[in-house]
C-alpha positions in Angstrom: 271.5 167.1 287.0 274.3 164.7 286.0 272.5 161.3 286.9 268.8 160.1 284.5 266.5 157.3 285.5 264.4 156.6 282.5 261.2 155.0 283.4 259.7 153.4 280.2 256.5 153.5 279.9 256.8 152.0 276.4 260.1 150.8 274.3 261.5 154.6 273.3 259.4 156.7 275.3 261.2 159.3 277.5 259.5 159.1 280.5 261.3 161.3 283.4 264.0 163.6 283.4 264.7 162.8 287.7 265.5 159.7 289.6 263.1 158.2 291.5 265.1 159.4 294.6 265.4 163.1 294.0 261.9 163.2 293.2 260.8 162.1 296.6 263.5 164.9 297.9 261.7 167.5 295.7 258.1 166.6 297.5 259.3 167.0 300.6 260.9 170.2 299.8 257.9 171.4 298.5 258.7 171.6 294.9 256.2 171.5 292.7 256.1 169.1 290.3 254.4 170.4 286.5 253.7 167.4 284.2 254.1 167.4 280.2 252.4 165.7 278.1 253.2 165.7 274.1 252.4 163.7 271.1 255.6 164.7 269.7 259.4 163.7 269.7 261.5 165.2 272.4 264.3 165.1 269.9 262.2 167.0 267.5 260.2 169.6 269.4 262.3 169.5 272.9 262.8 173.5 272.1 259.5 174.0 273.0 259.8 172.6 276.5 262.5 175.2 276.7 260.0 177.9 275.8 257.6 177.2 278.5 260.7 177.2 280.7 261.5 180.8 279.6 257.9 181.5 280.2 258.2 180.2 283.7 261.6 182.2 284.3 260.1 185.2 283.2 257.5 185.0 285.8 260.2 184.5 288.7 259.8 180.4 288.7 263.6 178.9 288.3 263.4 175.4 287.1 265.0 172.7 289.3 264.4 175.4 292.6 260.6 176.3 292.5 259.6 173.6 289.9 260.5 170.3 288.5 258.8 168.8 285.4 257.7 165.0 284.6 258.1 165.0 281.0 256.1 162.1 278.7 256.9 162.2 275.2 254.6 159.8 272.7 257.3 160.3 270.1 254.5 160.8 267.4 252.2 157.3 268.6 249.2 158.2 269.7 248.5 155.6 271.0 250.6 155.4 273.8 249.0 159.1 275.1 247.0 157.5 277.7 248.9 155.1 278.9 251.8 158.0 279.4 249.1 160.3 281.1 248.1 157.4 283.5 251.8 157.0 284.6 252.2 161.2 284.5 249.1 161.1 287.1 251.2 158.8 289.4 253.4 161.2 290.4 250.9 163.9 291.3 251.7 167.0 289.4 250.1 170.3 290.4 249.1 170.7 286.9 249.4 169.5 283.5 250.8 171.1 280.2 249.7 169.0 277.1 249.6 169.4 273.3 247.9 168.9 271.0 244.6 168.1 271.3 244.7 164.0 271.5 247.2 164.3 274.4 244.8 167.3 276.4 242.2 164.5 276.0 244.2 161.8 277.6 245.3 163.6 280.6 241.6 164.5 281.2 240.9 160.9 281.0 243.8 160.0 283.4 244.0 162.6 285.4 240.3 164.1 285.9 241.2 166.0 289.2 244.0 167.8 287.6 244.3 171.3 285.8 245.5 170.7 282.2 247.1 174.1 280.4 246.7 173.2 275.9 249.6 174.6 274.7 248.7 174.2 271.5 246.4 172.3 268.9 242.6 172.1 267.9 239.6 173.7 269.8 239.3 172.7 272.9 235.5 173.7 272.7 234.7 170.8 269.3 236.6 167.9 271.3 234.6 168.4 274.2 236.8 169.5 277.2 235.4 173.0 277.3 232.2 174.3 277.2 233.4 178.0 275.5 236.9 180.2 274.8 235.5 182.5 277.5 234.5 180.2 280.1 235.8 176.6 279.7 233.8 175.3 282.9 236.4 172.4 283.6 239.7 171.9 284.1 241.0 172.5 280.7 242.1 175.7 279.7 245.1 177.3 277.7 245.6 178.2 273.8 244.2 176.9 270.7 246.3 177.5 267.6 244.8 175.7 264.6 241.1 175.5 262.8 240.8 178.9 260.9 244.5 178.5 260.7 244.3 175.6 258.0 241.8 177.5 256.1 244.3 179.4 254.6 246.5 176.8 253.7 245.0 176.1 250.3 244.2 179.9 249.7 248.2 180.8 250.3 249.0 177.7 247.8 247.3 179.1 245.2 248.1 182.4 245.6 251.8 181.8 245.3 251.3 178.7 242.4 248.3 179.6 240.5 248.7 176.5 238.0 248.0 174.2 240.4 244.5 172.4 239.9 244.9 169.4 241.4 246.0 169.3 245.0 246.9 166.6 247.2 245.9 166.8 250.5 247.5 164.5 253.7 245.2 163.9 256.6 245.6 162.5 259.5 242.8 159.8 260.0 244.5 158.2 263.0 241.5 159.3 264.7 238.5 159.4 263.1 236.6 160.8 265.9 238.5 163.5 267.2 238.4 167.2 266.3 241.2 167.3 263.7 239.8 164.8 261.4 236.5 166.2 261.4 237.9 169.7 261.2 240.1 168.7 258.0 237.3 167.1 256.3 234.8 170.0 256.8 238.2 172.5 255.8 238.4 170.1 252.4 235.0 170.3 252.1 234.9 173.9 251.9 237.9 174.3 249.3 236.3 171.8 246.7 233.4 174.9 246.7 235.4 178.2 247.2 238.4 177.1 244.8 236.9 175.0 242.3 239.8 172.7 241.9 240.6 168.9 241.9 241.6 167.4 245.2 243.4 163.9 245.7 243.2 162.8 249.6 245.2 160.7 251.2 244.1 159.5 254.5 247.2 158.4 256.7 246.0 156.5 259.8 250.1 156.2 261.0 253.7 157.6 259.8 254.2 154.1 258.7 251.6 154.8 255.9 253.1 157.6 254.4 255.2 156.1 251.6 252.3 154.4 249.9 250.4 157.8 250.5 252.9 159.5 248.9 253.2 156.6 245.9 249.1 156.9 245.3 249.3 160.5 245.4 252.1 160.2 242.4 250.0 158.3 240.4 247.2 160.5 240.8 249.6 163.5 239.4 248.9 165.6 241.9 250.7 168.9 241.3 250.8 170.2 244.9 250.3 169.1 248.3 248.8 170.3 251.3 249.6 169.0 255.1 246.8 168.9 257.3 247.4 169.5 261.3 248.5 166.0 262.6 250.0 164.7 265.5 251.3 161.8 263.6 253.0 163.5 260.4 255.1 165.6 262.4 257.5 163.0 263.3 258.0 162.1 259.3 258.4 166.1 258.1 261.7 165.2 257.0 259.9 162.4 254.6 257.4 164.1 253.4 259.6 166.8 252.6 261.9 165.0 250.7 259.4 162.9 248.7 257.6 166.3 247.6 260.7 167.4 246.2 261.7 164.6 244.3 257.7 164.9 242.8 258.4 168.5 242.2 255.3 169.2 244.7 255.4 172.9 246.3 253.9 172.2 249.7 252.1 174.5 252.5 252.0 173.5 256.2 251.4 174.6 259.5 254.1 174.1 260.9 257.7 175.9 260.4 260.2 173.0 260.8 258.7 172.2 257.1 259.5 175.0 255.7 263.2 174.5 257.2 263.0 171.1 256.2 262.5 172.2 252.3 258.8 172.6 252.2 257.7 175.7 250.0 255.5 177.7 252.3 254.4 177.3 255.9 251.6 179.7 257.9 250.6 178.9 261.3 251.5 180.7 265.2 254.8 180.9 266.2 254.1 177.9 268.5 257.4 179.0 271.1 255.0 182.2 271.7 252.3 179.9 272.7 254.8 176.9 274.9 255.4 180.8 276.5 252.4 182.2 276.8 251.1 178.6 278.5 253.7 179.7 281.4 251.3 182.2 282.6 248.5 179.7 282.7 250.3 177.1 284.5 251.6 180.7 287.2 247.8 181.4 287.4 246.8 178.2 288.7 249.8 177.7 290.8 248.7 181.1 292.6 244.9 179.6 292.7 243.4 180.6 289.6 240.7 177.8 288.6 241.5 176.9 285.0 237.5 176.9 284.6 237.6 180.8 285.0 240.9 181.6 282.7 239.4 182.0 279.3 241.1 180.2 276.6 243.4 182.3 274.3 243.3 182.0 270.2 246.8 183.7 268.6 246.2 186.6 267.0 249.0 186.8 264.7 250.4 184.4 262.4 254.1 183.6 260.5 253.9 183.0 256.8 257.3 181.2 255.6 258.7 181.2 252.4 261.1 178.7 251.4 263.5 180.2 248.3 265.8 177.8 247.9 263.1 175.7 247.5 261.0 177.9 244.9 264.3 177.6 242.7 264.5 174.2 242.9 261.1 173.9 241.7 261.5 176.7 239.2 258.8 178.6 240.7 258.9 182.5 240.9 257.1 183.5 244.3 254.9 186.7 243.5 255.8 189.7 245.2 252.4 189.8 246.9 253.3 186.5 248.5 257.0 188.2 249.9 255.4 191.2 251.0 253.4 189.2 253.4 255.7 187.4 254.6 257.2 187.3 257.6 260.5 185.0 257.2 262.4 184.3 253.8 264.6 181.2 253.7 266.9 181.5 251.1 
């Protein structure tokens, strides 16, 4: 498709990949409209949409023939999610694929009668959009990939760099009532009890505050950095990684994009697999299944990525016990 009509909900937001005339044609022809709501950047995370399309293809559903996708990317601006979700709801999608949890909540508010598939993010149960993982009981189903994963961040960091006793922790405070913030605070509380180390928390409300937060951590002489799960930080991942390298901080995060950009470690579920799996839920719903009856899944395998190039630059010898556990090593 050569033409592209951009419906601008807010400056810089890509709102539609199909021009209105073609959208009307697809409705007449009975092509299914699938909504896509993501807090991240299309440029940086478009590969996740590709993974979803591959999942649909494996189930016999061809993009542009059997279905189209109405895309809404917030480009890291969480405050725009509800407006984007409302605009998306006006397109009358059969189902909405949303991620992470704040995008799911925005979709629930703006499109309460539309089935929603969470592709990744914190648990829908603590966020209040599902009753339980086994029996969601509402309009939301799908996958969750955080929670217990983040509990491992500090453990892996200290196993790799046991000399780190004063650790800086980036926490997304853009939604203090949200499950991401609450779970991060609770996780840090447990860490203090278990590991008996000093922690210096930098709460960040927006990407614009990251530079000042890094300066505060440097002033507090932290020796390492943990980046907690966030919808704010991914758009500034390179900024965070560059700062960590400048200050010689070994860093651990939950996204492999950070390790690929230069962070020492990442540990988390393979999100491309999660988005491929999200296609299973969409396929089931399009075949008549109710989201309330589709159990929410948690990943059972996680990927540990070690950046040996960064380790060398920081003068760190990664223990063999970590290298043996690593699923991928960047040299």
